[in-house]
PyMOL CGO cylinders between C-alpha atoms (Angstrom):
from pymol import cmd
from pymol.cgo import CYLINDER

trace = [
    CYLINDER, 81.27, 99.02, 101.02, 82.20, 96.85, 103.99, 0.3, 1, 1, 1, 1, 1, 1,
    CYLINDER, 82.20, 96.85, 103.99, 83.04, 99.58, 106.47, 0.3, 1, 1, 1, 1, 1, 1,
    CYLINDER, 83.04, 99.58, 106.47, 79.39, 101.12, 105.57, 0.3, 1, 1, 1, 1, 1, 1,
    CYLINDER, 79.39, 101.12, 105.57, 77.61, 97.72, 105.86, 0.3, 1, 1, 1, 1, 1, 1,
    CYLINDER, 77.61, 97.72, 105.86, 79.69, 97.50, 108.79, 0.3, 1, 1, 1, 1, 1, 1,
    CYLINDER, 79.69, 97.50, 108.79, 78.32, 100.81, 110.38, 0.3, 1, 1, 1, 1, 1, 1,
    CYLINDER, 78.32, 100.81, 110.38, 74.75, 100.09, 109.37, 0.3, 1, 1, 1, 1, 1, 1,
    CYLINDER, 74.75, 100.09, 109.37, 74.77, 96.55, 111.33, 0.3, 1, 1, 1, 1, 1, 1,
    CYLINDER, 74.77, 96.55, 111.33, 76.12, 97.91, 114.40, 0.3, 1, 1, 1, 1, 1, 1,
    CYLINDER, 76.12, 97.91, 114.40, 73.47, 100.69, 114.35, 0.3, 1, 1, 1, 1, 1, 1,
    CYLINDER, 73.47, 100.69, 114.35, 71.04, 97.99, 113.73, 0.3, 1, 1, 1, 1, 1, 1,
    CYLINDER, 71.04, 97.99, 113.73, 72.51, 95.60, 116.88, 0.3, 1, 1, 1, 1, 1, 1,
    CYLINDER, 72.51, 95.60, 116.88, 71.81, 98.80, 118.73, 0.3, 1, 1, 1, 1, 1, 1,
    CYLINDER, 71.81, 98.80, 118.73, 68.21, 99.50, 117.58, 0.3, 1, 1, 1, 1, 1, 1,
    CYLINDER, 68.21, 99.50, 117.58, 69.02, 101.99, 115.65, 0.3, 1, 1, 1, 1, 1, 1,
    CYLINDER, 69.02, 101.99, 115.65, 67.57, 102.59, 112.21, 0.3, 1, 1, 1, 1, 1, 1,
    CYLINDER, 67.57, 102.59, 112.21, 68.81, 105.40, 109.04, 0.3, 1, 1, 1, 1, 1, 1,
    CYLINDER, 68.81, 105.40, 109.04, 66.92, 107.20, 107.10, 0.3, 1, 1, 1, 1, 1, 1,
    CYLINDER, 66.92, 107.20, 107.10, 67.71, 109.04, 104.16, 0.3, 1, 1, 1, 1, 1, 1,
    CYLINDER, 67.71, 109.04, 104.16, 64.84, 111.38, 103.58, 0.3, 1, 1, 1, 1, 1, 1,
    CYLINDER, 64.84, 111.38, 103.58, 65.96, 112.57, 100.28, 0.3, 1, 1, 1, 1, 1, 1,
    CYLINDER, 65.96, 112.57, 100.28, 65.33, 109.16, 98.43, 0.3, 1, 1, 1, 1, 1, 1,
    CYLINDER, 65.33, 109.16, 98.43, 62.90, 107.38, 100.59, 0.3, 1, 1, 1, 1, 1, 1,
    CYLINDER, 62.90, 107.38, 100.59, 64.85, 104.67, 102.11, 0.3, 1, 1, 1, 1, 1, 1,
    CYLINDER, 64.85, 104.67, 102.11, 64.65, 103.09, 105.96, 0.3, 1, 1, 1, 1, 1, 1,
    CYLINDER, 64.65, 103.09, 105.96, 67.22, 100.46, 107.13, 0.3, 1, 1, 1, 1, 1, 1,
    CYLINDER, 67.22, 100.46, 107.13, 64.89, 99.70, 109.73, 0.3, 1, 1, 1, 1, 1, 1,
    CYLINDER, 64.89, 99.70, 109.73, 62.75, 97.97, 106.93, 0.3, 1, 1, 1, 1, 1, 1,
    CYLINDER, 62.75, 97.97, 106.93, 63.55, 94.86, 104.48, 0.3, 1, 1, 1, 1, 1, 1,
    CYLINDER, 63.55, 94.86, 104.48, 62.95, 96.47, 101.39, 0.3, 1, 1, 1, 1, 1, 1,
    CYLINDER, 62.95, 96.47, 101.39, 65.32, 99.70, 102.77, 0.3, 1, 1, 1, 1, 1, 1,
    CYLINDER, 65.32, 99.70, 102.77, 68.24, 97.46, 103.67, 0.3, 1, 1, 1, 1, 1, 1,
    CYLINDER, 68.24, 97.46, 103.67, 67.89, 95.55, 100.24, 0.3, 1, 1, 1, 1, 1, 1,
    CYLINDER, 67.89, 95.55, 100.24, 67.99, 98.94, 98.43, 0.3, 1, 1, 1, 1, 1, 1,
    CYLINDER, 67.99, 98.94, 98.43, 71.09, 100.11, 100.94, 0.3, 1, 1, 1, 1, 1, 1,
    CYLINDER, 71.09, 100.11, 100.94, 72.76, 97.09, 99.54, 0.3, 1, 1, 1, 1, 1, 1,
    CYLINDER, 72.76, 97.09, 99.54, 72.07, 97.58, 96.00, 0.3, 1, 1, 1, 1, 1, 1,
    CYLINDER, 72.07, 97.58, 96.00, 73.48, 100.97, 96.57, 0.3, 1, 1, 1, 1, 1, 1,
    CYLINDER, 73.48, 100.97, 96.57, 76.65, 99.89, 98.01, 0.3, 1, 1, 1, 1, 1, 1,
    CYLINDER, 76.65, 99.89, 98.01, 77.64, 97.48, 95.57, 0.3, 1, 1, 1, 1, 1, 1,
    CYLINDER, 77.64, 97.48, 95.57, 76.72, 99.87, 92.69, 0.3, 1, 1, 1, 1, 1, 1,
    CYLINDER, 76.72, 99.87, 92.69, 79.12, 102.56, 94.32, 0.3, 1, 1, 1, 1, 1, 1,
    CYLINDER, 79.12, 102.56, 94.32, 81.75, 99.33, 94.55, 0.3, 1, 1, 1, 1, 1, 1,
    CYLINDER, 81.75, 99.33, 94.55, 81.27, 98.33, 90.74, 0.3, 1, 1, 1, 1, 1, 1,
    CYLINDER, 81.27, 98.33, 90.74, 81.29, 102.11, 89.82, 0.3, 1, 1, 1, 1, 1, 1,
    CYLINDER, 81.29, 102.11, 89.82, 84.89, 102.67, 91.87, 0.3, 1, 1, 1, 1, 1, 1,
    CYLINDER, 84.89, 102.67, 91.87, 86.06, 99.26, 89.83, 0.3, 1, 1, 1, 1, 1, 1,
    CYLINDER, 86.06, 99.26, 89.83, 85.18, 100.39, 86.99, 0.3, 1, 1, 1, 1, 1, 1,
    CYLINDER, 85.18, 100.39, 86.99, 87.27, 103.53, 87.42, 0.3, 1, 1, 1, 1, 1, 1,
    CYLINDER, 87.27, 103.53, 87.42, 90.08, 101.61, 88.64, 0.3, 1, 1, 1, 1, 1, 1,
    CYLINDER, 90.08, 101.61, 88.64, 90.17, 99.09, 85.67, 0.3, 1, 1, 1, 1, 1, 1,
    CYLINDER, 90.17, 99.09, 85.67, 89.60, 101.88, 82.89, 0.3, 1, 1, 1, 1, 1, 1,
    CYLINDER, 89.60, 101.88, 82.89, 92.48, 103.63, 84.95, 0.3, 1, 1, 1, 1, 1, 1,
    CYLINDER, 92.48, 103.63, 84.95, 94.62, 100.82, 84.23, 0.3, 1, 1, 1, 1, 1, 1,
    CYLINDER, 94.62, 100.82, 84.23, 93.65, 100.04, 80.77, 0.3, 1, 1, 1, 1, 1, 1,
    CYLINDER, 93.65, 100.04, 80.77, 94.40, 103.73, 80.20, 0.3, 1, 1, 1, 1, 1, 1,
    CYLINDER, 94.40, 103.73, 80.20, 97.69, 103.86, 81.45, 0.3, 1, 1, 1, 1, 1, 1,
    CYLINDER, 97.69, 103.86, 81.45, 98.77, 100.75, 79.51, 0.3, 1, 1, 1, 1, 1, 1,
    CYLINDER, 98.77, 100.75, 79.51, 97.55, 102.36, 76.42, 0.3, 1, 1, 1, 1, 1, 1,
    CYLINDER, 97.55, 102.36, 76.42, 99.63, 105.31, 77.43, 0.3, 1, 1, 1, 1, 1, 1,
    CYLINDER, 99.63, 105.31, 77.43, 103.13, 102.92, 78.20, 0.3, 1, 1, 1, 1, 1, 1,
    CYLINDER, 103.13, 102.92, 78.20, 102.50, 101.06, 75.41, 0.3, 1, 1, 1, 1, 1, 1,
    CYLINDER, 102.50, 101.06, 75.41, 102.65, 104.11, 72.69, 0.3, 1, 1, 1, 1, 1, 1,
    CYLINDER, 102.65, 104.11, 72.69, 105.76, 104.83, 74.43, 0.3, 1, 1, 1, 1, 1, 1,
    CYLINDER, 105.76, 104.83, 74.43, 103.91, 108.33, 77.11, 0.3, 1, 1, 1, 1, 1, 1,
    CYLINDER, 103.91, 108.33, 77.11, 104.70, 108.46, 80.18, 0.3, 1, 1, 1, 1, 1, 1,
    CYLINDER, 104.70, 108.46, 80.18, 101.44, 108.69, 82.25, 0.3, 1, 1, 1, 1, 1, 1,
    CYLINDER, 101.44, 108.69, 82.25, 101.41, 111.48, 85.17, 0.3, 1, 1, 1, 1, 1, 1,
    CYLINDER, 101.41, 111.48, 85.17, 101.77, 114.82, 85.20, 0.3, 1, 1, 1, 1, 1, 1,
    CYLINDER, 101.77, 114.82, 85.20, 104.03, 116.90, 82.94, 0.3, 1, 1, 1, 1, 1, 1,
    CYLINDER, 104.03, 116.90, 82.94, 107.34, 117.48, 83.89, 0.3, 1, 1, 1, 1, 1, 1,
    CYLINDER, 107.34, 117.48, 83.89, 107.73, 120.64, 85.48, 0.3, 1, 1, 1, 1, 1, 1,
    CYLINDER, 107.73, 120.64, 85.48, 111.41, 121.21, 83.92, 0.3, 1, 1, 1, 1, 1, 1,
    CYLINDER, 111.41, 121.21, 83.92, 112.72, 121.36, 80.69, 0.3, 1, 1, 1, 1, 1, 1,
    CYLINDER, 112.72, 121.36, 80.69, 115.35, 119.06, 79.59, 0.3, 1, 1, 1, 1, 1, 1,
    CYLINDER, 115.35, 119.06, 79.59, 117.91, 121.89, 79.85, 0.3, 1, 1, 1, 1, 1, 1,
    CYLINDER, 117.91, 121.89, 79.85, 116.96, 122.87, 83.18, 0.3, 1, 1, 1, 1, 1, 1,
    CYLINDER, 116.96, 122.87, 83.18, 116.59, 119.48, 84.31, 0.3, 1, 1, 1, 1, 1, 1,
    CYLINDER, 116.59, 119.48, 84.31, 120.43, 119.00, 82.83, 0.3, 1, 1, 1, 1, 1, 1,
    CYLINDER, 120.43, 119.00, 82.83, 121.50, 121.78, 84.82, 0.3, 1, 1, 1, 1, 1, 1,
    CYLINDER, 121.50, 121.78, 84.82, 119.78, 120.60, 88.34, 0.3, 1, 1, 1, 1, 1, 1,
    CYLINDER, 119.78, 120.60, 88.34, 121.55, 117.51, 87.88, 0.3, 1, 1, 1, 1, 1, 1,
    CYLINDER, 121.55, 117.51, 87.88, 124.88, 119.00, 87.06, 0.3, 1, 1, 1, 1, 1, 1,
    CYLINDER, 124.88, 119.00, 87.06, 124.47, 121.19, 90.34, 0.3, 1, 1, 1, 1, 1, 1,
    CYLINDER, 124.47, 121.19, 90.34, 123.30, 118.32, 92.81, 0.3, 1, 1, 1, 1, 1, 1,
    CYLINDER, 123.30, 118.32, 92.81, 126.48, 116.16, 91.27, 0.3, 1, 1, 1, 1, 1, 1,
    CYLINDER, 126.48, 116.16, 91.27, 128.49, 118.50, 92.21, 0.3, 1, 1, 1, 1, 1, 1,
    CYLINDER, 128.49, 118.50, 92.21, 128.68, 118.26, 95.96, 0.3, 1, 1, 1, 1, 1, 1,
    CYLINDER, 128.68, 118.26, 95.96, 126.31, 118.90, 98.79, 0.3, 1, 1, 1, 1, 1, 1,
    CYLINDER, 126.31, 118.90, 98.79, 124.23, 121.75, 99.36, 0.3, 1, 1, 1, 1, 1, 1,
    CYLINDER, 124.23, 121.75, 99.36, 126.83, 123.89, 100.98, 0.3, 1, 1, 1, 1, 1, 1,
    CYLINDER, 126.83, 123.89, 100.98, 130.03, 122.92, 100.17, 0.3, 1, 1, 1, 1, 1, 1,
    CYLINDER, 130.03, 122.92, 100.17, 132.39, 125.71, 99.06, 0.3, 1, 1, 1, 1, 1, 1,
    CYLINDER, 132.39, 125.71, 99.06, 132.59, 124.38, 95.38, 0.3, 1, 1, 1, 1, 1, 1,
    CYLINDER, 132.59, 124.38, 95.38, 129.17, 124.58, 94.49, 0.3, 1, 1, 1, 1, 1, 1,
    CYLINDER, 129.17, 124.58, 94.49, 128.83, 128.16, 96.00, 0.3, 1, 1, 1, 1, 1, 1,
    CYLINDER, 128.83, 128.16, 96.00, 128.47, 131.16, 93.90, 0.3, 1, 1, 1, 1, 1, 1,
    CYLINDER, 128.47, 131.16, 93.90, 131.40, 133.07, 93.49, 0.3, 1, 1, 1, 1, 1, 1,
    CYLINDER, 131.40, 133.07, 93.49, 130.33, 135.98, 95.08, 0.3, 1, 1, 1, 1, 1, 1,
    CYLINDER, 130.33, 135.98, 95.08, 129.22, 133.95, 98.31, 0.3, 1, 1, 1, 1, 1, 1,
    CYLINDER, 129.22, 133.95, 98.31, 132.92, 132.43, 98.92, 0.3, 1, 1, 1, 1, 1, 1,
    CYLINDER, 132.92, 132.43, 98.92, 134.62, 133.71, 101.64, 0.3, 1, 1, 1, 1, 1, 1,
    CYLINDER, 134.62, 133.71, 101.64, 138.08, 135.27, 101.09, 0.3, 1, 1, 1, 1, 1, 1,
]
cmd.load_cgo(trace, "trace")
């Protein structure tokens, strides 16, 4: 919200007013500036409310023993296989290569 107000103020300092034709808003008038400020404050309140609800939802999920966020792409068996392969050495090391790809 502060960025929008700064932009509107910078334009007003240069003698430029904004008009939103669909809602009949004109920042060159006192009532237009009041309406703009009210709309910006409502937008900020809505963002804050969404943020609070998200944090509350994450806290409830964690309290219920669930892990918030996207579902894992791999099941436990595939995850274990990937971890075992990674623990076997860096990529390209001979002891990790497929028997068909080993030299000799």
